[in-house]
C-alpha positions in Angstrom: 61.2 3.7 -48.2 63.6 1.0 -49.1 62.0 -2.3 -50.1 64.2 -5.4 -49.6 63.6 -8.2 -52.1 64.0 -11.9 -51.9 64.0 -13.7 -55.2 62.5 -17.2 -55.7 63.8 -18.9 -58.8 67.2 -18.5 -60.4 65.9 -18.6 -64.0 65.4 -16.3 -66.9 62.5 -14.2 -65.7 64.1 -13.7 -62.3 67.2 -12.5 -64.0 65.2 -9.9 -65.9 63.3 -8.8 -62.9 66.4 -8.2 -60.8 68.1 -6.4 -63.7 65.1 -4.2 -64.1 65.3 -3.0 -60.5 68.7 -1.4 -61.2 66.9 1.5 -62.8 66.0 2.7 -59.3 68.3 4.0 -56.6 69.4 1.4 -54.0 67.6 3.6 -51.4 64.3 2.4 -53.0 64.9 -1.2 -54.0 67.5 -3.7 -52.8 67.7 -7.4 -53.6 69.1 -9.1 -50.5 68.6 -12.8 -51.1 67.8 -15.4 -53.8 66.6 -19.0 -53.4 66.8 -21.7 -56.1 66.1 -25.3 -56.6 69.8 -26.1 -56.3 72.6 -24.4 -54.3 74.8 -24.1 -57.4 72.1 -22.2 -59.4 71.3 -20.0 -56.4 75.0 -19.2 -55.8 75.7 -18.4 -59.4 72.6 -16.2 -59.6 73.7 -14.3 -56.5 77.2 -13.9 -57.8 76.0 -12.6 -61.2 73.7 -10.0 -59.6 75.7 -9.1 -56.5 73.2 -10.5 -54.1 74.6 -11.1 -50.6 72.7 -14.3 -49.7 71.6 -17.4 -51.5 69.6 -20.4 -50.4 69.0 -24.0 -51.7 65.2 -24.4 -51.5 62.8 -21.8 -50.3 62.4 -22.2 -46.6 65.6 -20.3 -45.7 64.5 -17.3 -47.7 61.0 -17.5 -46.1 62.7 -17.2 -42.7 65.1 -14.5 -43.6 64.2 -11.5 -41.5 66.0 -9.1 -43.9 63.5 -9.8 -46.6 60.4 -7.6 -46.9 58.9 -8.9 -50.1 59.4 -12.0 -52.3 59.3 -12.1 -56.0 58.1 -15.6 -57.0 59.5 -16.5 -60.4 59.6 -20.3 -60.4 57.5 -22.8 -62.3 53.7 -22.4 -62.6 53.1 -25.6 -60.6 55.2 -24.1 -57.7 53.5 -20.7 -57.4 50.8 -21.8 -55.0 53.0 -23.6 -52.5 55.8 -21.1 -52.7 53.6 -18.0 -52.2 51.7 -19.7 -49.4 55.0 -20.5 -47.7 56.1 -16.9 -48.0 52.8 -15.4 -46.8 52.8 -17.8 -43.8 56.3 -16.4 -42.8 55.1 -12.8 -43.0 56.4 -11.8 -46.4 54.7 -9.6 -48.9 54.6 -11.3 -52.3 54.7 -10.4 -56.0 54.0 -13.7 -57.8 54.6 -14.2 -61.5 51.6 -14.9 -63.8 49.7 -17.2 -63.9 49.2 -16.6 -60.2 48.3 -20.2 -59.6 46.9 -23.2 -61.6 43.2 -22.5 -60.8 40.7 -20.4 -59.1 40.6 -22.5 -56.0 44.3 -22.0 -55.3 44.1 -18.2 -56.1 41.2 -17.8 -53.6 43.2 -19.5 -50.9 46.3 -17.3 -51.3 44.1 -14.1 -51.3 42.5 -15.4 -48.1 45.8 -16.0 -46.4 47.2 -12.6 -47.4 44.1 -10.8 -46.2 44.1 -12.6 -42.9 47.7 -11.8 -42.3 47.4 -8.2 -43.7 50.1 -8.7 -46.2 50.5 -7.2 -49.7 49.9 -9.7 -52.5 50.0 -9.1 -56.2 49.9 -11.2 -59.3 52.7 -10.0 -61.6 50.6 -8.9 -64.5 53.3 -6.4 -65.4 51.4 -5.1 -68.4 48.9 -3.2 -66.2 51.7 -1.1 -64.7 53.0 0.2 -68.1 52.4 3.9 -68.8 50.9 3.0 -72.2 48.1 1.0 -70.4 47.4 3.9 -68.1 47.1 6.3 -71.0 44.9 3.9 -72.9 42.5 3.6 -69.9 42.5 7.4 -69.4 41.5 7.9 -73.1 38.8 5.3 -72.8 37.4 6.8 -69.5 37.5 10.3 -71.0 35.2 9.2 -73.9 37.9 9.9 -76.5 36.8 6.9 -78.6 33.2 6.9 -77.5 31.4 3.8 -76.1 33.8 0.9 -76.3 32.1 -2.1 -77.9 34.9 -4.3 -79.1 38.3 -5.6 -78.2 40.5 -7.9 -80.2 43.6 -9.7 -78.9 45.8 -12.3 -80.5 49.0 -13.5 -78.8 51.1 -16.4 -80.1 54.7 -17.6 -80.0 56.2 -20.7 -81.3 57.0 -22.5 -78.0 56.1 -26.1 -78.5 59.8 -27.0 -77.9 59.6 -25.6 -74.3 58.5 -28.4 -71.8 56.9 -26.0 -69.3 54.6 -24.8 -72.1 53.5 -28.3 -73.2 53.7 -30.8 -70.3 50.6 -31.4 -68.1 52.5 -32.0 -65.0 54.3 -28.7 -65.4 51.1 -26.7 -65.7 51.7 -26.4 -69.5 49.4 -25.0 -72.1 48.9 -21.8 -74.1 46.0 -20.6 -71.9 48.0 -20.3 -68.6 51.2 -19.0 -70.1 50.1 -16.7 -72.9 46.3 -16.7 -72.6 46.5 -14.9 -69.3 47.7 -11.8 -71.2 44.8 -11.7 -73.6 42.3 -12.4 -70.9 43.7 -9.6 -68.6 43.7 -7.1 -71.5 40.0 -7.6 -72.3 39.2 -7.7 -68.6 41.0 -4.3 -68.3 39.0 -2.8 -71.2 35.6 -4.1 -69.9 36.6 -3.6 -66.2 33.7 -4.2 -63.8 31.5 -6.1 -66.3 30.7 -9.8 -66.1 30.6 -11.9 -69.3 27.2 -13.2 -70.3 28.5 -15.9 -72.7 31.9 -17.4 -73.6 32.4 -19.5 -76.7 35.7 -21.5 -76.8 37.5 -23.6 -79.3 41.1 -24.7 -80.0 43.5 -27.6 -80.4 45.4 -29.9 -78.0 49.0 -31.1 -78.5 50.2 -34.7 -78.1 50.7 -34.1 -74.4 47.1 -33.2 -73.8 47.6 -29.5 -73.2 46.2 -26.7 -75.2 48.6 -25.5 -78.0 46.0 -23.0 -79.2 42.8 -21.6 -78.0 40.3 -18.9 -79.2 37.3 -17.4 -77.4 34.5 -15.0 -78.1 33.6 -13.3 -74.8 30.2 -11.5 -74.8 29.4 -8.7 -72.4 26.2 -6.8 -71.7 25.4 -3.7 -73.8 26.6 -5.0 -77.1 30.2 -5.3 -76.0 32.4 -8.2 -77.1 36.0 -9.4 -77.0 37.6 -11.8 -79.5 40.8 -13.4 -78.2 43.1 -16.1 -79.4 46.4 -17.5 -78.2 48.9 -20.1 -79.6 52.0 -21.7 -78.4 52.6 -23.2 -81.9 52.8 -20.1 -84.2 53.5 -16.4 -83.8 50.4 -14.2 -84.1 50.0 -10.5 -84.7 50.4 -9.8 -80.9 48.5 -6.6 -80.9 45.7 -5.3 -78.8 42.8 -3.4 -80.5 40.1 -1.5 -78.8 37.2 -0.1 -80.9 34.7 2.5 -79.7 31.9 4.3 -81.5 34.2 7.3 -82.1 37.5 5.7 -82.9 40.1 2.9 -82.3 43.1 2.4 -80.1 45.9 0.0 -81.1 48.5 -1.3 -78.7 51.4 -3.1 -80.5 53.2 -5.6 -78.3 50.3 -5.2 -76.0 51.8 -7.3 -73.2 54.8 -4.9 -72.9 54.1 -1.8 -75.0 56.1 1.3 -75.4 53.6 3.1 -77.8 49.9 3.6 -78.2 48.3 4.3 -81.6 45.4 6.7 -81.2 43.0 8.4 -83.7 45.2 11.5 -83.3 48.6 9.9 -83.8 51.2 7.7 -82.1 52.1 8.2 -78.4 55.6 7.1 -77.3 56.5 5.8 -73.9 60.3 5.4 -73.6 61.5 2.8 -71.2 63.9 3.6 -68.3 67.5 3.7 -69.3 69.8 1.0 -68.1 73.1 -0.7 -69.0 71.7 -4.1 -68.0 71.1 -6.9 -70.5 67.7 -8.7 -70.7 66.6 -12.1 -71.9 63.0 -11.2 -72.8 61.4 -8.5 -74.9 61.1 -5.1 -73.1 61.9 -6.7 -69.8 63.2 -3.4 -68.3 59.4 -2.8 -68.0 59.3 -5.2 -65.1 60.6 -2.3 -63.1 57.1 -0.7 -63.3 55.5 -3.6 -61.3 58.4 -3.5 -58.8 57.8 0.1 -58.1 54.0 -0.4 -58.0 54.6 -2.9 -55.2 56.8 -0.5 -53.3 54.3 2.3 -53.6 51.4 0.1 -52.4 53.3 -1.2 -49.4 54.5 2.3 -48.5 50.8 3.4 -48.6 49.7 0.4 -46.4 47.7 -1.2 -49.2 47.2 -5.0 -49.3 46.6 -5.1 -53.1 47.3 -3.1 -56.2 44.6 -1.1 -57.9 46.4 -2.1 -61.2 45.5 -5.8 -60.7 43.2 -6.3 -57.7 42.7 -9.6 -55.8 39.2 -9.9 -57.3 40.6 -9.5 -60.8 43.2 -12.2 -60.2 40.4 -14.5 -59.0 38.3 -13.6 -62.1 41.3 -14.3 -64.4 41.8 -17.7 -62.8 38.1 -18.4 -63.2 38.3 -17.5 -66.9 41.3 -19.7 -67.5 39.6 -22.6 -65.6 36.6 -22.2 -68.0 38.7 -22.1 -71.1 40.7 -25.2 -70.0 37.4 -27.0 -69.1 36.0 -26.3 -72.6 39.3 -27.5 -74.1 39.4 -30.7 -72.0 42.6 -29.8 -70.1 42.8 -30.6 -66.4 45.7 -30.6 -64.0 46.2 -33.0 -61.1 46.0 -29.9 -58.8 42.4 -29.3 -60.0 41.3 -32.4 -58.0 43.4 -31.7 -54.8 42.0 -30.3 -51.6 43.9 -27.3 -50.2 
């Protein structure tokens, strides 16, 4: 089955996503249109990637009958309205993380997708990596015993990037980087509900969170310790500790290896001649193929990151932001 993609956003992450799809034959994935905030940017993106159609604004792409699914790669503050527009025009959607700015928006998008029987997925690309699937297999098999502890620390020096700092752009470490640490511990303790969350951190001069740490306590003696920073680089490793051993996932948001008690497992990325702007971005191809396989099977959500998990992630980020004193204008708007 060929999946015809429309791309929203002519920026860096959209570049990497389109480039990653070239690892597949054109009979599986084809990018047929791109929409940008300006015609010049959309036209240039289309020319650079050999895309036949380009649009200024997003309505033209939403109405394009050649498009099966839309990859939403614009700003955080635009995710809700853009995804809603695409769903209302009958398009499947793969939307970049964070899915939306809050739980309220996320619930609304899930409701629309379910009502219209359309596939909708938050682009938590990490979940689709082979290293994640092997890690979960080892955990489920009991290879490291009863898992009691997870540790995640993800930080990059990004205070010079406006979209990471400004309140009106949905800025803050929690939404941009924290979503990765939260989804990891959620994946490890899948199906469990936290009984207590302790949060602390620091705000920047713009009033958004530049750093945040949390201790998330689960039933049964289980606990996750997570931290994120948009001011300094952190170890950026995921650690899972069980009663019989430990798993370590270097570069846990886009890993190509897993360190187990028995040695190091390697997961080479697909080969491509394309150039990428972000670390290991050829791995975006995994989520693209996950979307195709789900749609081919008639699924409305991916088992890698379900709708309920996206809602839970939004709820967790809302809670961390509330404890930090960070609120967006959209938190007070009716939808």
